[in-house]
Structure formats: C-alpha cells, structure tokens
N, C-alpha and C positions, 0 to 999 in steps of 0.2 A: 386440581382440574378434573372434573368428572366427565367421563365418556359414556359410551354405551354400557348398559347394564350396571351402572353405578361404579364402574371401574375408574380409579384415579389414574390419569395419564401422567407419566413422568417425562421430564425433558432433560437431555444432556447437551451441554454447550461446550464446544471445544475452543478454548481461547478466552483469556481474560483481558484482552485489549479494549480499546474504546467501543468496538462493536459488541463484544460479549457483555461488557458492563451495561451498555444501553439496553440490550435485550433483557438482561437480568432485572434491571430497574423497571422496565415496562411490564415484565411478567408479574413482578410484585404488585405494581399499581393496578393490574388487571385481576388481581386476586389469585394468581397462581403461586403455589408455594413449593411444589415438588419438582425442583430443578437443581442441577449441579453444574457449576462452571469449572472445567478442568483447565489447567495451564501448567506447562512444563517448567516455568520459572518459579521463583520463590515468592512472587508477589504479582500484583495486577499491573496493567499499563502497557502490555504488549511490546511493541517496537520501542516505546519510550523507556522501558525497563532494560531491554536487551542492549540497546545502543547507548553509549555514554562517552563517545570519543570527544576530544577537545573541540570546542566550537559548535557542537551540535545544537541546532535550534530548528524551529518549524518555519516552513516557507509560506504558511498561511497565517494571517494576523491572529493574535491571541484571542480576541473576542469572537472571532469566527470559528477558530479551532477549539470549540468548546460546546457542550451540550446546550441546546436551546432552552431546556428546562432547568438548567443550573448555571446561570450566567455569573461570572466572577468579576466583582468590582475591583479586585486587588491585583490584576495582572500588572507586572512591574514595567513591561515595555511593549511596544507595538508587536514585535515578534518574540515570543518567549523562548527561553532555552529549555533544554531537556529536563533539568532538575525540577523546574517550576511546572512544566507540563505533567511530569510524572506525579508530582505532589498533588496536582489538581485531580487526576484520575484516582489516586489513592483516597483522597478526601471524598470523592463521589461514592466510591465503594463503601466507605465507612458510613457516610450520611444516609445512604439508602439501604443499609443493613444487609449487605451482600456477603458478609464474612462467613456466615453459617452455610452459605451455598457454595463456597469456594473449596476446591480440592487442588492445592498447589503442589509443585514439585512432582507433577503427575503428567507424563507425556502419553498421549493417545497415539497408538501406532496403527490401529486398524478399526474399522467399523463395518459390521456385517449385518445385513437384513435377514431376519428369520421369518419366512412367509407363513410358517405354521402358527407361531405365537404372535406374529405381526409386531415384532419388537426389534430393536437394534442392539447388537452386542458390541460394546466398546472394549478394546483390549489395550492395556498400557504396556509401556516398555518393560515393566517389571513382571508382566504376565498376569496381572490382576484383571478381572473381567467385571464389567458393569452393564446392566441391561436397562434400556430406556424405550419408551414408546415413540418418542420423537427425538431426533438429533439435529442440532444446528451447528455448522462449522463457522467459527468466527476467527479463523487463524490468520486472515489477512494476506496481503501480497508479499510482504517483505520478511519472509521467514527462512528461506533457503539461500544462504550466502553463495555467491559464485566466485570461485578462485580462478585466477588466470592460469593459463597453460604454460607453466614454467618448467624447464628441464633443469634438474639439480645435478650438474656435472660433478660437483663435489658437495659433501655435507655442508650446508650453510651454517656457520657458527654464530651468525647474528640472530635477530628476531624477525620472523615472518608472521604477520597476523592480518586477518580481515578486520576492517574497521568496525564491524558489528560484534567483534569479539575482542574489544580493546583491552589491553593488559596495562593497568595503571602502574604496575611495578617496573615496566620497561623504561630505561633511562633515555629520555629524549634530549635533555639539555646537553649541549656539546656534541651530540651525535650527528652522524651522516645518515639522512633519512630519504628513502625513495618512496614516493606516493604514486601508485598506479591507478590511473583513472582521472576523468575530468568532469564528473557529474556533481550533483549537489553535495555529496560527502566530501569530495576533494576540495570543493570550493569553500567548505566550512573548516576543514581540518588543516589545510596548508597554511593559511594565515596564522593560525595558532602555533603550529610547529615551527614556522619560520622565525618566530619571536625568540625561541630558545635554542634551536638546533644550530650546529655549526654549519651544516649544509643541507639543503632540501632540493631533491630532484623531483620535478613534476613531470612524470612520464605519461605521455598521451599518445593514444592511437590517432585521435582526431580531436580538435578543439570543440568547445561547446559555446553556444550563445549565452552570454551572461547579461542579465538585467539588473539594474541597481536595486538595492534593498535599503532604503533610507530609515533604518531602525533608530529608535531613540527611547529613553525611558518615558513613561507617563509622568506628568507632573503631579504634585500633591493635589493641586486643584482639580485636575481631571479625575483622579481617583476618588476625591471627595464627591464630585458630581455623580460618578457611577454608583457610589455607595449610598447617596442620600437623596438624589433627585428621582422621583418616581418615573419609571419607564426609560431612564437615560441609557441604561445598559442595552435594553431591548432596541431602542431607537438607533443607537450607535451600531449595534450588530446588524440590524436590518440594512443600514446604509452600506456597510461593508459587503453584505450579501448581494445587494443590488449592483454595486460596482463590479463585483466578480461576475455577475450574470451579464453585464454589459460587455465584458471581455470575451464572451463566447466566440466571437469572430476569429480569435487567435487559432482556433482549430481548423479554420478553413484555409486551404492552400491559396496563397496569393491575395488574401483579403486585405482590406484597408487596415484593419487592426494588426494583422501580422506585419505589414510593411511599416506601420508606425512603431511597433515594438522593435523591429529590426533596426530602425533608425536610431532609437534610443540606445540599443546595444552598441551600434557602430560608433556613436558619438562618445559613449563612455570609454570605449576601447581607444579611440583616437586621443582623448584627453589624458588618458592614464599612461599609455605606452608611447614614448617618444621614438624608440628604436623602430624603424620601418620594417626591418627584417623580422623582428620579434612580433610586431603587430600583424604581419602577414601570417605568421605561423599560428597566431591566436585567433584568426578569422575563420570561422567555419565555412565549409562549402555546402552543407546540408541546409534545407529550409528551416527557418526558425519555427519551433513548435513541434517538429517531427520527433524530437526526443524531449524528455522531461525538461521543462524550463528551469534554469538555474538562476536564483536571485542572490546576489552578493555585491556589496559595495567595496569590499576589501580584498577579494580574491585576485583580481587582475593587478591591483597595486602590489600585492604580495609577490606576484610573479616577477616584478621588476626589482626586487630587493637584490643586493649584491650577493647574498648567501643562498639565492634561489636560482636554479637553472631549469628552463623548460626544455624537456627532451622530447623531440617530435619523432620518436621511433618506439614502437611497443617493446615491452620487456620480453625476453626470450629465455635467458639462462641465468641460473644462480650458481655461483662458485663459493668457495669457503667464506669470503668476506667481500663479495662483489656481485654486481648485477650487470648482465650483458644485454644490450638491446639489439633489435633486428639489424641495425646498421653495423653491428660488430663492435661498437664502442663498449668498453668495460669501465665501470665506475665503482670505486670502493664505497661500500655502504655498511652501516651497522644495523639498520632497521628497514624492513620493507613493509609498507602499509598498503594492503590491497583494498582500495576504495572502488571495487569493481562490481558493486551492486548485488542484485538478487535474481534468482530464477523466477521472476514475477509471473511469467506466462505459464509456468508449470503448477497450475492450481492443485492444491492438496497433494503435492508431489511427495510429501513425507508420510502420508497416511494412505493405507490400502482400504479403499471404500468399495464395498460390494453390495449391489442391490438385488433386485428380483432375479431368480435363476442363477445367483452367484456372479453376475456380470460385474467386471471390474470397471470402476469409473474411469480409470486411466485408459482402458481400452476403448470405452465409449468416446473418449476425448482424443483419440489418436490423430484426428485431423484438426485439433484445436478445441480448447474448452468452450463450452456454451452452457447457458442456463436461462430459463424463463425469468425475465426481470433480474437476471444475475443471481437467482435464488434457488430454482428448482429444476431438476432434470428428469425426464420421463424414465420410468423404470426404477426410480429410487424413491419409494414412498416414505412419507413421514421424515423427509430429509430436506433441510434448507441450508442456504449459505448466506453469510454476510460478506460483502466486498468480493462477491463472486465475479465470474466472467463479465466483461463489458460494463463495469460499474465504476471505473476510475474516472472521475470527472476531470475535464480538461481545464476548467477555469473557476473552480469553486472549492469548497471544503468537503473532504470526504466524510467529515463528521455529519454533515447534513444528509448525505446519502445513507450512511449507516443508520441514522435515526429513522429515515423513511423506510428502510428495509426492516428494521426491528419492529416498527409499528405495524407493518404489513404482516409480518410473521405472527405477531400477537393477535391480529385480526383473524388470521387463518385458524389459530388455535381457539380463539373465542367462538368462531363459527362451529368448529368441531364440538366444543363444549355445549353450545346451544342445541345442536342437532344430534348430540350424543353419538358422535362418530369417532372411530379410532383409526381411520385410514384416510390419507390424503396423498394424491400423486398427480402431478401436472399432466395434462393430456398431451399426446404427441402433436396434435394439430395446433394447440396453443403455442407450443414451443416452435413449431414450424413457422407460424405466422410472425412470431416475435423475431425469429432468426432472419426471416426475409426483410423485416423492417430494419434490423441492424445493418444488414448488407446494403440496403438502399441508403440509409443515413450515412454510412461510412464513405460513400462516393464523394469525392471532392475534398475530403479532410486531408490535412497535412500529414497525417500518419500513414497514408497510402502512397507517399512519395518514395523515391529510392533512398531509403534511410534505414540504417540498422538501429534497432532499439529494443528494449525489454518489453515493448508493447505487443510484439509479435510472437506467435508460436513458431515451431520449427518449420512449418510449411508456409509461413509468411502471413497467416491470418492475424489480423489485429484482434487480440482476445482480451486485452485489459481495459481498453478505453470505451467510455460512454460517448457516442457521437452526437449528443444533443446537450441542451442546457440542464443544469441541476433542477430548474423549475419543471422541465418536461418530465424528468424522472419522478419527481414528487407527484406530478399529476397522474402518472401511470400506476403509482403504488398507493394512491390515497384510499382505495377500497379493495378488498379481497373479492374476486369474482369466482364464486363456486362453479360456474359453468366451465371454467378453464381447468377444472380438476376432476379426477375420479375421487369419490368419497367412499368407495368400497373397492375391494380387489377387482382388477380388470385384466383382460388378456393381453394388454400391451406388452410388447417385447422391450427389454431394457435398452435404453438409448434410442428407441424408435421415435423419429420425429417427422417423417415424410419430407424431410429437408436435410440436405447434406452440407455441412460447413465447407465453404470454399475459400481458397486464397483470395484476399481482397486485391482487386486490380491495382497494379503499381503504376503510378504516374511518374513521369520524369520531373526533375526539378529538385 
C-alpha cells in the first residue's frame, strides 16, 4: 500500500476471528500485502476457537453465519455447532492465503499513537513491540469473561470454571454440577450436562425468554442442490437474510413482532412444563428482547428432568464441596460452571489504547463507548474497529455487519492510497452527528426498558446495540466519505465530539 512520498503503509490487525479474517481477505483482494493479523490464541476463529463447551452452536442459521463471498454448500445442519463453524473459518484462512500474515500466540496489550512518526506502536504481553501505520481492532465483544461475585468461605475442592474456559478433563459423568446463568450458554450446556451428570442445578437470578430452535440436519438432496445448482446457495442465503430483516420489529418495545414472539415463547413453556409453580418461576418479568434472545428447543425440557433442579436464587458462597445461594440453601456440588457471560460493554477493556496527546481511550469512553459507524473515534487517527460500539444487530447476522465494516475500512485505505495520504481521523462533528442519530433511533427500543443486560455501560447507556436494521447499516457504510475525516494532522482534542454520551432514557415495562 503506497502512501505519500512513496512510503509503503503497514497495517496491524488485532484479532483473527471472523472480522479480522474478513478484513485480511479484503485487503489481499484490494492489493494490500503489508499487514499482520495478531491473535493470542494458537489459531484463527476467535470466539469459536476459545469456546468449546458441550452443546455450543450458533443461534444464526449456518448459511447466514458465513461470508457472502465464500458460501458453503456442505453445512451439515440448519444451525451448525462449534467444531463445524471453526473448521469453516480455518478453511477460509487457508483458502485466501492468510497464513503468512498471521502472528498467533501473540497477545496485544497496548497500542500507542506516535504523533511525530504518525505510527502506532503495538506492545505484546511478552514485551515485544511492532510498529504500524494503521491499526484495526477486531477483538469482538465476547473476550472478557465475567465471573460471579462468589465468597469462598472455604477452599473449594471441586472445579470452578467459566464456560469460555471449558476444561475437557473435568469429570461430568456422575457428578453434581451447578450452572450459574440462564442465557444462551446455559441453554446450550445444561441439556448436555443433564444427560450424564448425577445432578444438575440451574441457578438463576432471573429466567429468560426462550424461543424454539427447530434444528435438523440438511438432507443429502438439499446439500446436492446447494453444491450443484447455480445460485442456489446465494438464493437460500438471501431468503434467510430477508427473513431476519423482517424481524427487526422485535427491537421495538411493545411491537406486534415482539408480542408474537412472546406468544410463541409462552406456548412452548406451557406445553413443556406441566408443573404450574415451576412454570411461574421460568416465566420472565422483563420484556422479550431487552436481553439477548435465547433459542433452544431442549433447554426447558431439560429443566423438567428428574436430575435437574431449577434454583431461583443467585449463588453467593462457595464452601469446600458446596454452593450456598442467597436464600441460605446449601447444595453439595462437584463442579460449578459459570455461564455468566462477558463484559461486552467494556470495549477493548484488555488493551490500553492511547491516541493523540497520550489520551487513553478508556478515559474518553468513561461515559460509555462510542465510535463513528462503530469504527472510528476522534483523536485516534489511523485507528479503526470492527464490531465496535453500537454495531451488534438485533435481528440479523453479525457476519453481515463485519463484512460491511471491513469493506468500508478497505475503502478508506484505498482512498489514502489514491490520494497518497498517511493520516486519517474522523472529525468530531461527524461523530457528534452520528451520536445524536444513535440517541434518536434508540428511543422506543426494548433495550431502554427497565432491564439489566450486557448491552449497557455502567452509566446505563446502551453501547452494544445497533438500533436499526442491518440493511440500514449497510447503506451507511457503502461508501467512504472523505469529508467526515481529517486527512492530515488537525488540532482536534482527543475524544472531542461536541456531543456528550448520555444515559438512554429508561422506559417502564
């Protein structure tokens, strides 16, 4: 990539998950060769490499949870499991020859902008330093596991682990297992554990709305059609995408779509749970959609098994071989699985990013993370993000959004190449206008109800969710607008936006 004065611009990418891979592939297609993709794991795939707990699968259909430019005719089922998804991304990395650009087993802990040389200095956990002209974070939302606040009154002699750090050596068969949490992970892992464990305790702070997931294998005929009929895969994927777009109403509080989905969830609960008292304890009080939707056709059924007990009191204390809940009840356990999610709202929480004037990105984001199109922050030149603030779509595939962002970033770099520029930074006024739009669009969404979720920052601002359709995001990122950026060093102060992130107004309900 040639910049001003014939200088070759280098690109550092942090993260080899789906976003980092898509960006690397697009860079190669656009003729860029001087880029490095860092990842702290020993291979590509991001969350699909890190996580491998029993029952792990995607909640987006296989053909939609894949790159538009690399459709896969051989998905085995409607919703693929972890191993098959990881294999797909590994295959993409090989097919598009990303191997020589990968630097694995390398954790980036800090990124600092040098205004004199106009370069970024990346530092690894081992102390090694790497300098790049442009840096893109592709670390994703689900990188920092959240552990519950448990008081260990006595040294716990069993196994305590977060679901994202699953230990395959732990004996589950015949064990007494407590699973803390009721989200997507718990809904996937509990049915599997219940098949072999002596006793499973589903420990919940509050129940979650569960929608059916009518999974099944693709037939041989269907896979033959995908592999041999021209455009069949593309047509099928487009239908899935359009169906997802039609479900956008689920993000609107009290919408017809939300009520319809709630009815489906209530009917499944009524059909599955005969015990009225248990059914009541499994019926959420929060509006459907204010937390991440959970899709499972076997979770609720698993909760009715004789070796499964639903505990409607949060975990508080660990003793030598027992778990004590807030109601004072003590239960003997061998294994405690924390399906308690991630600090998703704490963007780049494990990396110290410092921009112009040494300003820390975490300080700039003290009132909640924000970024222009979820990608750029004033005062942090030559720095972009994938899956940044307010880009988590509520009714479609994140792969679609990651592709849109990756294409946008490559357009920005191509513009720099054409104009022989070495500096790009979003203008504060562009960020301010975009921030006001996010605030406007967020009004009336179910995420602003009185509901606790990982979508919010500490001050209550909804920082993870995109409050419009995936189509709308694609439309806003289809072209790079140079007028929204400084293309040479400017006097803007780090984090200056002429707009201050505010807590989104909370509705009752």
